[in-house]
C-alpha positions as CSV (number, residue, x, y, z in Angstrom):
1,M,-15.6,-48.6,73.9
2,G,-18.0,-49.8,76.5
3,A,-21.0,-47.7,75.4
4,L,-20.6,-48.8,71.5
5,A,-20.8,-52.6,73.2
6,K,-24.2,-52.1,74.4
7,A,-25.1,-50.1,71.4
8,L,-24.0,-53.6,69.3
9,K,-25.8,-55.9,71.8
10,D,-28.9,-54.2,71.7
11,L,-29.2,-55.0,67.6
12,G,-28.4,-58.4,68.9
13,W,-24.8,-59.0,68.5
14,Q,-22.9,-61.2,70.3
15,V,-20.3,-58.8,72.1
16,L,-16.7,-59.5,73.7
17,G,-14.8,-56.9,74.8
18,S,-11.2,-57.0,76.9
19,D,-9.1,-54.0,78.3
20,R,-6.3,-53.2,80.6
21,K,-6.1,-54.6,83.6
22,G,-7.7,-53.2,86.6
23,I,-11.0,-52.0,85.2
24,Y,-12.3,-49.1,87.3
25,P,-16.1,-47.4,88.2
26,P,-18.5,-46.3,86.4
27,M,-17.7,-48.6,83.2
28,S,-16.8,-51.8,85.1
29,I,-20.3,-51.5,86.9
30,F,-21.7,-50.4,83.5
31,L,-20.6,-53.7,81.8
32,K,-21.9,-55.5,85.0
33,E,-25.0,-54.1,84.8
34,N,-25.5,-54.6,80.9
35,G,-24.0,-58.4,81.0
36,L,-21.1,-57.3,78.7
37,A,-18.4,-60.2,79.3
38,Y,-14.8,-58.9,78.7
39,F,-11.0,-60.0,79.2
40,E,-8.8,-58.5,81.7
41,G,-5.4,-58.2,80.5
42,Y,-4.7,-58.3,76.5
43,E,-4.0,-62.1,75.1
44,E,-3.8,-63.8,72.2
45,K,-6.6,-66.6,72.9
46,N,-8.7,-63.8,73.9
47,V,-9.3,-63.2,70.0
48,P,-12.5,-65.6,68.6
49,L,-11.6,-66.9,65.9
50,D,-14.3,-66.8,64.0
51,A,-15.3,-63.0,64.9
52,D,-16.9,-61.2,62.4
53,L,-15.6,-57.9,63.4
54,V,-12.8,-56.9,65.3
55,V,-13.4,-53.2,66.6
56,V,-9.8,-51.2,68.1
57,G,-9.5,-48.5,70.0
58,Y,-6.6,-46.0,69.7
59,S,-5.6,-46.2,73.4
60,P,-4.2,-49.9,73.3
61,L,-2.4,-49.3,70.3
62,L,-0.8,-45.7,72.1
63,I,0.2,-47.8,75.0
64,D,1.5,-50.7,72.5
65,A,1.9,-50.8,69.0
66,N,2.3,-54.7,69.1
67,N,-0.7,-55.0,71.5
68,P,-1.1,-58.7,70.9
69,E,-5.2,-59.4,70.2
70,Y,-4.7,-56.0,67.2
71,L,-1.6,-58.6,65.8
72,M,-3.6,-61.7,66.3
73,A,-6.9,-60.3,64.6
74,K,-4.6,-59.6,61.1
75,K,-2.6,-62.8,61.0
76,L,-6.2,-63.9,61.5
77,G,-7.5,-62.3,58.4
78,L,-10.5,-61.0,60.5
79,K,-11.8,-57.7,59.6
80,V,-10.0,-55.4,61.9
81,V,-11.9,-51.4,62.3
82,S,-11.2,-48.4,64.1
83,Y,-14.3,-47.1,66.6
84,P,-15.2,-44.6,64.2
85,E,-15.7,-46.0,60.9
86,V,-18.1,-48.5,62.9
87,L,-20.2,-45.3,64.0
88,K,-20.0,-44.4,60.4
89,D,-21.5,-47.6,59.1
90,L,-24.5,-47.8,62.1
91,L,-24.8,-44.9,63.6
92,I,-24.2,-41.7,61.2
93,K,-26.9,-40.7,59.4
94,E,-28.2,-37.7,57.0
95,N,-29.1,-35.2,59.5
96,S,-25.3,-35.9,60.8
97,I,-24.9,-33.1,63.5
98,V,-20.9,-33.4,64.8
99,V,-19.7,-31.4,67.9
100,A,-16.2,-30.6,67.9
101,G,-13.3,-28.5,69.6
102,T,-10.9,-28.3,72.4
103,Y,-13.3,-28.8,74.8
104,G,-17.2,-29.0,75.5
105,K,-17.5,-31.2,73.5
106,T,-19.8,-33.9,75.2
107,T,-21.7,-31.9,77.5
108,I,-23.0,-30.4,74.3
109,T,-23.3,-33.5,72.5
110,L,-25.6,-35.0,75.3
111,L,-27.6,-31.3,75.4
112,I,-28.0,-31.4,71.8
113,S,-29.1,-34.8,72.0
114,W,-31.7,-34.8,74.8
115,I,-33.3,-32.0,72.8
116,L,-33.6,-33.7,69.7
117,T,-34.9,-36.8,72.4
118,C,-37.8,-34.4,74.0
119,S,-38.9,-33.2,70.5
120,G,-39.1,-36.8,69.6
121,K,-36.7,-37.3,66.8
122,N,-35.2,-40.3,68.4
123,P,-32.2,-39.8,67.4
124,C,-28.7,-41.9,67.1
125,F,-26.4,-39.9,69.6
126,M,-22.7,-40.9,70.2
127,S,-20.6,-39.1,73.2
128,G,-17.8,-39.9,75.5
129,G,-19.6,-39.3,78.7
130,I,-23.0,-40.7,80.2
131,S,-26.0,-38.5,80.9
132,P,-28.9,-39.7,83.6
133,D,-31.2,-38.7,81.1
134,L,-29.7,-40.4,78.3
135,K,-28.3,-43.0,80.2
136,D,-26.1,-44.8,77.5
137,G,-23.4,-43.2,75.6
138,V,-24.0,-44.8,72.5
139,K,-27.6,-45.0,70.8
140,I,-28.1,-46.6,67.3
141,T,-31.9,-46.1,66.2
142,D,-33.7,-46.2,62.9
143,S,-33.9,-42.3,62.8
144,A,-32.7,-39.7,60.1
145,W,-30.4,-37.6,62.9
146,S,-27.5,-38.4,64.1
147,V,-25.3,-36.4,66.9
148,V,-22.1,-37.4,67.2
149,E,-18.9,-36.1,69.9
150,G,-16.1,-35.4,67.2
151,D,-12.5,-36.0,68.1
152,E,-9.6,-34.6,66.7
153,V,-7.3,-38.0,67.9
154,P,-6.3,-40.2,65.0
155,S,-8.9,-43.2,64.0
156,L,-7.0,-45.6,64.8
157,L,-2.7,-45.1,63.8
158,K,-1.1,-42.1,64.4
159,A,-1.0,-41.4,60.4
160,D,-5.0,-41.8,60.3
161,P,-7.7,-39.1,59.9
162,P,-8.7,-37.6,63.0
163,K,-11.8,-39.4,64.4
164,F,-14.2,-36.8,63.1
165,M,-13.7,-37.1,59.6
166,F,-15.6,-40.4,59.3
167,Y,-19.2,-38.7,60.7
168,R,-20.2,-36.7,57.8
169,P,-21.2,-33.6,59.3
170,K,-24.1,-31.3,57.7
171,Y,-24.4,-29.0,60.8
172,L,-21.5,-28.6,62.5
173,V,-20.9,-27.0,66.1
174,L,-17.4,-26.0,67.0
175,T,-16.5,-24.9,70.5
176,A,-12.7,-23.9,70.2
177,T,-9.9,-24.5,68.7
178,K,-7.7,-24.3,71.3
179,W,-4.1,-25.8,70.7
180,D,-4.0,-28.7,72.1
181,H,-2.7,-32.7,72.0
182,P,0.8,-31.7,71.1
183,E,2.1,-35.9,71.2
184,I,-0.1,-35.7,68.3
185,Y,0.0,-32.2,66.8
186,G,3.6,-30.9,66.6
187,D,2.5,-27.2,66.7
188,E,-0.9,-24.9,66.7
189,E,-0.6,-25.3,63.0
190,S,-0.9,-28.6,62.1
191,Y,-4.0,-28.7,64.6
192,L,-5.9,-25.9,62.8
193,S,-5.7,-27.9,60.0
194,A,-6.9,-30.5,60.8
195,F,-10.2,-28.4,61.6
196,K,-10.2,-27.1,58.3
197,K,-10.4,-30.2,56.6
198,L,-13.1,-30.7,58.6
199,I,-15.3,-27.7,58.1
200,E,-14.4,-28.4,54.2
201,L,-16.9,-31.4,54.5
202,L,-19.6,-29.2,55.5
203,P,-22.4,-29.3,52.4
204,E,-23.6,-25.3,50.6
205,D,-26.9,-26.2,52.7
206,G,-25.4,-27.1,55.9
207,L,-24.5,-25.3,59.2
208,L,-21.6,-24.1,60.9
209,V,-22.4,-22.9,64.7
210,Y,-19.3,-21.7,65.8
211,N,-17.9,-19.3,69.2
212,P,-15.6,-16.5,67.8
213,D,-14.2,-16.1,71.2
214,S,-12.6,-19.0,70.8
215,V,-12.6,-20.4,67.2
216,N,-9.7,-19.4,64.6
217,N,-11.6,-16.8,62.4
218,D,-10.1,-17.8,59.5
219,L,-11.0,-21.7,59.9
220,V,-14.5,-19.9,60.0
221,Q,-14.0,-18.2,56.6
222,T,-13.6,-21.2,54.8
223,A,-16.8,-22.5,55.1
224,K,-19.0,-22.3,52.5
225,C,-21.9,-22.8,54.0
226,P,-24.4,-20.4,56.3
227,K,-22.5,-19.8,59.9
228,V,-24.1,-18.9,63.4
229,S,-22.1,-17.3,66.0
230,Y,-22.5,-17.8,69.7
231,S,-21.3,-17.2,73.0
232,L,-21.4,-16.4,76.6
233,N,-21.6,-12.6,76.4
234,N,-20.8,-11.2,73.1
235,S,-23.4,-9.1,72.0
236,S,-21.9,-9.4,68.6
237,T,-23.1,-12.9,68.1
238,D,-26.3,-14.3,66.8
239,Y,-26.7,-16.0,70.4
240,Y,-25.5,-15.2,73.8
241,I,-26.8,-15.1,77.0
242,K,-28.1,-11.9,78.0
243,S,-28.6,-12.2,81.5
244,Y,-28.4,-15.0,84.4
245,S,-28.6,-15.0,87.6
246,H,-28.1,-18.1,90.7
247,N,-31.2,-19.4,93.3
248,D,-29.8,-22.7,95.4
249,N,-28.6,-25.1,93.0
250,K,-29.8,-23.5,89.6
251,T,-29.3,-21.1,87.3
252,S,-31.8,-19.1,85.7
253,F,-30.8,-17.5,82.4
254,E,-32.3,-15.5,78.9
255,L,-30.9,-15.4,75.7
256,N,-31.1,-12.7,73.6
257,K,-33.7,-14.3,71.5
258,N,-37.3,-13.9,72.1
259,D,-39.1,-16.6,73.9
260,I,-35.7,-19.1,74.3
261,A,-35.5,-18.4,78.6
262,S,-35.2,-21.8,81.1
263,K,-33.4,-23.0,84.2
264,T,-30.4,-25.4,84.6
265,L,-28.7,-27.7,87.1
266,L,-25.4,-27.1,85.8
267,L,-23.2,-25.0,87.3
268,G,-20.7,-22.3,85.7
269,K,-20.1,-19.5,83.1
270,T,-18.6,-22.6,80.9
271,N,-21.9,-24.5,81.0
272,L,-24.3,-21.5,80.1
273,E,-21.7,-21.3,77.1
274,N,-22.6,-25.0,76.5
275,I,-25.9,-24.8,76.8
276,C,-26.5,-21.6,74.4
277,A,-23.8,-23.3,71.5
278,A,-26.8,-26.4,71.7
279,I,-29.7,-23.6,72.0
280,A,-28.4,-22.0,68.8
281,T,-28.1,-25.3,67.2
282,A,-31.6,-26.8,67.9
283,D,-32.8,-23.4,66.8
284,Q,-31.6,-23.5,63.8
285,L,-32.9,-26.8,63.4
286,K,-36.7,-25.2,64.0
287,I,-37.2,-26.8,67.5
288,D,-39.9,-25.7,68.9
289,K,-38.5,-23.1,71.7
290,K,-41.4,-24.3,74.4
291,I,-39.8,-27.9,73.9
292,I,-35.8,-26.6,73.7
293,N,-36.5,-24.6,77.4
294,Q,-37.7,-27.5,79.2
295,A,-35.5,-29.9,77.8
296,I,-32.9,-27.3,79.3
297,A,-34.3,-27.5,82.7
298,S,-34.7,-31.0,82.6
299,F,-31.2,-31.7,81.7
300,R,-29.2,-33.3,84.6
301,G,-25.8,-33.0,83.4
302,V,-23.0,-35.2,82.9
303,K,-21.5,-38.1,85.1
304,I,-18.0,-36.9,86.4
305,R,-18.1,-33.6,84.3
306,L,-18.3,-31.6,87.8
307,E,-20.3,-34.1,89.5
308,Y,-21.1,-33.3,93.0
309,L,-20.3,-36.4,95.0
310,G,-21.6,-34.7,98.6
311,K,-20.8,-33.4,101.3
312,L,-19.2,-35.4,104.3
313,T,-17.6,-33.7,107.4
314,G,-19.0,-30.7,106.3
315,K,-16.9,-29.9,103.5
316,Y,-18.6,-30.5,99.4
317,F,-16.8,-32.9,97.4
318,Y,-16.7,-33.0,93.6
319,S,-14.8,-34.8,90.8
320,D,-14.2,-33.7,87.3
321,F,-12.9,-34.9,84.8
322,A,-10.8,-31.9,83.6
323,Q,-7.3,-32.3,82.5
324,H,-6.6,-29.3,79.8
325,P,-6.0,-25.8,81.5
326,E,-8.8,-24.2,79.8
327,K,-11.3,-26.7,81.3
328,V,-9.7,-26.9,84.4
329,K,-10.1,-23.3,84.5
330,G,-13.9,-23.2,83.3
331,S,-14.2,-25.6,86.0
332,L,-12.8,-23.4,88.8
333,T,-14.5,-20.6,87.4
334,A,-17.9,-22.3,88.1
335,L,-17.2,-23.5,91.4
336,R,-15.6,-20.1,93.0
337,E,-18.9,-18.6,91.6
338,H,-20.8,-20.7,93.1
339,Y,-18.9,-20.9,96.3
340,P,-17.8,-17.2,96.6
341,K,-16.2,-17.7,100.3
342,N,-15.2,-20.9,100.1
343,R,-11.7,-22.3,100.7
344,I,-11.1,-24.7,97.4
345,I,-8.6,-27.3,97.6
346,C,-8.0,-28.4,94.0
347,I,-6.4,-32.6,93.6
348,Y,-5.0,-32.4,90.2
349,D,-4.0,-35.2,87.9
350,P,-1.9,-34.3,84.7
351,S,-2.5,-37.9,83.5
352,A,-3.3,-36.7,80.1
353,T,-0.6,-38.0,77.5
354,G,-0.8,-34.3,76.0
355,L,0.3,-33.3,79.1
356,K,3.6,-35.0,79.4
357,Y,5.3,-32.5,77.4
358,R,7.5,-29.9,78.2
359,K,6.2,-27.5,75.7
360,I,2.9,-27.3,77.4
361,L,3.9,-25.6,80.3
362,D,2.9,-22.0,79.1
363,W,-0.7,-23.4,78.9
364,F,-1.1,-23.0,82.6
365,E,-0.7,-19.4,83.4
366,G,-4.0,-17.9,85.5
367,V,-5.5,-21.8,85.2
368,F,-5.1,-22.0,89.1
369,D,-6.5,-18.8,90.3
370,N,-10.0,-19.4,91.6
371,A,-8.7,-22.5,94.0
372,D,-6.8,-21.5,97.1
373,Q,-5.0,-24.7,97.4
374,I,-3.8,-26.9,94.6
375,I,-2.1,-30.6,94.8
376,I,-0.5,-32.2,92.1
377,G,-0.8,-35.8,92.4
378,K,1.9,-38.1,90.5
379,V,3.1,-37.4,87.5
380,G,3.8,-40.5,85.5
381,F,6.4,-40.0,81.7
382,L,6.3,-42.1,78.6
383,K,9.3,-44.0,77.6
384,S,8.5,-42.8,74.1
385,I,8.5,-39.3,75.1
386,A,13.0,-38.3,75.3
387,K,13.8,-36.8,78.8
388,E,14.6,-33.1,78.0
389,E,10.9,-33.2,76.7
390,R,9.2,-34.7,79.9
391,V,7.6,-32.6,82.5
392,S,8.2,-33.1,85.8
393,G,6.0,-32.6,89.1
394,H,8.8,-29.8,90.2
395,D,8.2,-28.6,86.5
396,L,4.6,-28.3,86.5
397,V,4.7,-26.7,90.2
398,K,7.0,-24.2,88.9
399,A,4.4,-23.3,86.3
400,I,1.9,-22.7,88.2
401,Y,3.4,-21.1,91.2
402,K,4.0,-18.2,88.2
403,T,0.3,-16.8,89.1
404,Q,-0.7,-18.9,92.4
405,K,1.9,-19.6,94.8
406,N,-0.3,-22.1,97.0
407,V,0.7,-25.4,94.8
408,F,2.4,-28.6,96.3
409,Y,3.6,-31.6,94.2
410,E,2.9,-35.1,96.1
411,P,3.1,-38.1,94.5
412,T,1.7,-40.3,97.5
413,D,-2.1,-40.9,98.1
414,E,-1.8,-41.9,101.4
415,N,0.4,-38.1,101.7
416,I,-2.4,-36.3,99.8
417,L,-5.0,-38.1,102.5
418,K,-3.4,-37.2,105.5
419,W,-2.8,-33.7,103.9
420,L,-6.5,-33.5,103.3
421,I,-7.4,-34.9,106.8
422,E,-5.1,-32.5,108.6
423,N,-5.8,-29.3,107.2
424,S,-9.2,-29.4,105.2
425,K,-11.8,-27.3,107.2
426,E,-15.6,-27.1,107.3
427,D,-17.7,-25.9,104.3
428,N,-14.2,-26.3,101.9
429,V,-14.8,-27.4,98.7
430,I,-12.5,-30.4,97.5
431,V,-12.3,-31.1,93.8
432,F,-10.7,-33.7,91.9
433,M,-9.5,-33.2,88.3
434,S,-8.4,-36.2,86.0
435,S,-8.9,-37.5,83.0
436,G,-9.5,-40.9,84.6
437,G,-7.4,-44.5,85.3
438,L,-7.5,-46.8,87.5
439,K,-4.7,-44.8,90.3
440,F,-6.6,-41.4,90.9
441,T,-10.4,-43.3,91.2
442,S,-8.8,-45.5,93.8
443,L,-7.1,-42.4,95.7
444,I,-10.8,-40.6,95.3
445,G,-12.6,-43.6,96.5
446,K,-10.1,-43.9,99.3
447,I,-10.8,-40.4,100.5
448,I,-14.2,-40.5,100.2
449,R,-14.3,-43.7,102.6
450,N,-12.2,-41.7,105.0
451,F,-14.2,-38.5,105.6
452,K,-17.4,-40.8,105.9
453,K,-16.1,-42.1,108.9
């Protein structure tokens, strides 16, 4: 929302916003740096009586269906739209590239956007993350190209279509179709059905780029357009990483295609797979291979996607926007590959709505195997979830304990800090994993400040 606000301001709109109390970095800093005014806390009086457009996010109504500002805007008869509807009208272009799937969307979206930018196409783009290279999460230009991160959650109300259904894809990158968001999709079948509808939007002259290792094959067969496959190392796919090696903070790699070899600052096999997806897409779009290689080599990653926070008192600190077990597993595998002999301590914050249901507990088998110690932060609950369906901290520890014995639950921030001070040692790797939130951001800041002393 903040990135969209800046994009609209750049177009000459007068923009005002609001959010829950306690807006935290990096968005609070982003809003201040870009002169974007906002209210903390939702109140009827915040809604301008003469607003031309009111854009409502999915989260506020998920938390409170009777959000006072939403109800006031409707009462006043103002034009109220969802986030993807704004993108549909102002950002989506004739050559629409949509990146969808359970994980990997943000990195791939920004990688493709960066490659197109380096090739001079000046694309519109939207991503849930921010790259130091592209600076903004949303950019609206007069280009014929757009690249967007396609989310499967509803556009506004729970019964609404998924966000990605508004983006008119001509080219679709599908990373994975592992069941997620059980609060929305009660079973795997309904989850896959959403992606099937997305694939059906592709025109016959479009393109589907997909990973056969993690995408349901029946879905792929429904596409009426050409299909191109990619993988980390599956040699039966059209694009795969033929070889790679590490050297200091860079990874050199080579694809099975001629003239596609580069270096990257990104860590781990998961990111190599993401890079492969971006390269496959750009190559199919006939982008010059030299430009592709140069763009990949210069790409500096995504904020809080396995972001290196620094070395303090001899320990390496990282922050990762990781919640879904598959993403957590990928990030920990990347750290283990980069730090093969170091002790890795993971502080995991299971705050995502989908992780509050008991039905997800079997997702955690083997997920934390590359960590030496796991600390589970406070597990909250939603009143809308029946008690017998809720996950407790004890439940989560029990599920993880099946494959990783060094795990405990600690709901108190002060005790997590105390444990790290007393038990972490030089050369340990400490990684914070969360989908965000003021509480966890404050915990990270508190720990970092203590280790700087």
